[in-house]
C-alpha positions as CSV (number, residue, x, y, z in Angstrom):
1,M,0.0,0.0,0.1
2,T,1.1,3.5,-0.6
3,L,-0.1,6.7,1.3
4,F,0.4,9.9,-0.7
5,T,0.8,12.9,1.6
6,K,2.4,16.2,1.8
7,D,4.3,18.0,4.5
8,D,1.9,20.7,5.6
9,C,-1.3,18.5,5.4
10,K,-2.8,18.1,8.9
11,L,-5.0,15.2,7.9
12,C,-1.9,13.4,6.5
13,Q,0.1,14.1,9.7
14,T,-2.7,12.8,11.8
15,L,-2.5,9.4,10.0
16,K,1.3,9.4,10.4
17,D,1.0,10.2,14.0
18,R,-1.9,7.7,14.7
19,F,-0.4,4.6,13.0
20,D,2.8,2.8,12.7
21,L,2.7,2.8,9.0
22,E,6.0,1.2,8.5
23,A,5.0,-1.7,10.7
24,M,1.8,-2.0,8.7
25,Q,3.8,-2.1,5.4
26,V,2.4,1.2,4.2
27,N,4.8,3.1,2.0
28,I,4.6,6.9,2.4
29,E,5.1,9.1,-0.6
30,I,5.6,12.8,0.3
31,L,4.3,15.0,-2.6
32,G,6.3,18.1,-3.2
33,K,7.8,20.2,-6.0
34,D,11.2,18.7,-5.2
35,D,10.2,15.0,-5.4
36,A,9.6,14.1,-9.1
37,D,9.5,10.4,-8.2
38,A,6.5,10.7,-5.9
39,L,4.7,13.0,-8.4
40,A,5.5,10.5,-11.1
41,H,4.2,7.6,-9.0
42,L,1.0,9.7,-8.3
43,A,0.6,10.2,-12.0
44,W,1.2,6.6,-12.8
45,H,-1.9,5.8,-10.6
46,G,-3.9,8.5,-12.5
47,L,-4.4,10.5,-9.2
48,V,-3.0,14.0,-9.9
49,E,-6.5,15.6,-10.3
50,T,-7.6,13.9,-7.1
51,A,-4.6,15.1,-5.2
52,R,-5.3,18.6,-6.4
53,K,-8.7,18.3,-4.6
54,T,-7.8,16.3,-1.5
55,L,-5.1,14.5,0.4
56,P,-4.2,11.9,1.8
57,I,-4.8,9.3,-0.7
58,L,-4.3,5.6,0.0
59,V,-3.5,3.2,-2.8
60,L,-4.2,-0.4,-1.8
61,D,-2.3,-3.5,-3.0
62,D,-5.0,-4.2,-5.6
63,S,-4.5,-0.6,-7.0
64,S,-7.8,0.5,-5.8
65,T,-7.8,3.9,-4.1
66,M,-9.3,5.8,-1.2
67,D,-9.3,9.5,-0.8
68,D,-11.8,10.1,1.9
69,F,-9.9,10.6,5.3
70,S,-12.5,8.7,7.3
71,R,-12.4,5.7,4.9
72,I,-8.6,5.6,5.0
73,E,-8.5,5.9,8.7
74,N,-11.1,3.1,9.2
75,H,-9.2,0.9,6.7
76,L,-5.9,1.6,8.6
77,F,-7.5,0.8,12.0
78,T,-8.8,-2.5,10.6
79,R,-5.4,-3.4,9.2
80,A,-3.6,-2.5,12.4
81,D,-6.1,-4.6,14.4
82,Q,-5.6,-7.6,12.0
83,H,-1.8,-7.4,12.3
84,G,-1.9,-6.7,16.2
85,I,-0.3,-3.3,15.7
86,P,-1.2,-0.7,18.3
87,C,-2.4,2.7,17.2
88,K,-3.6,5.8,18.7
89,T,-7.4,6.6,18.5
90,S,-9.2,9.9,18.7
91,G,-12.8,10.6,19.5
92,H,-13.0,13.8,17.4
93,T,-13.6,14.4,13.7
94,L,-10.9,16.1,11.7
95,S,-11.3,18.3,8.9
96,C,-9.2,20.6,6.6
97,E,-10.7,24.0,6.6
98,D,-7.4,25.9,5.8
99,G,-7.1,24.1,2.4
100,S,-3.6,22.6,3.2
101,C,-4.9,19.1,2.5
102,N,-4.5,19.2,-1.3
103,L,-1.8,19.4,-3.9
104,Q,-1.3,23.0,-4.8
């Protein structure tokens, strides 16, 4: 699996803080102007337009994608539980009103 993120995205950071993504075998691709490989990988999956609207994006092993934060979070909670990997939970809903959670 690959999680596409960017540095100033608070939803992306929440996932990175909440889950041990390395232990869950989730690769993190940080999108930025200086990382042509991450942008090329995003384009290979046909997700550039999606990333312009919202981040994070999770690409599953079967190449299906998720771009809804709640769905990604629930999927990762399930995966962590299946593999016995502890994670941090939160009782509040997050959103991205400041617009930092997209590729600009």
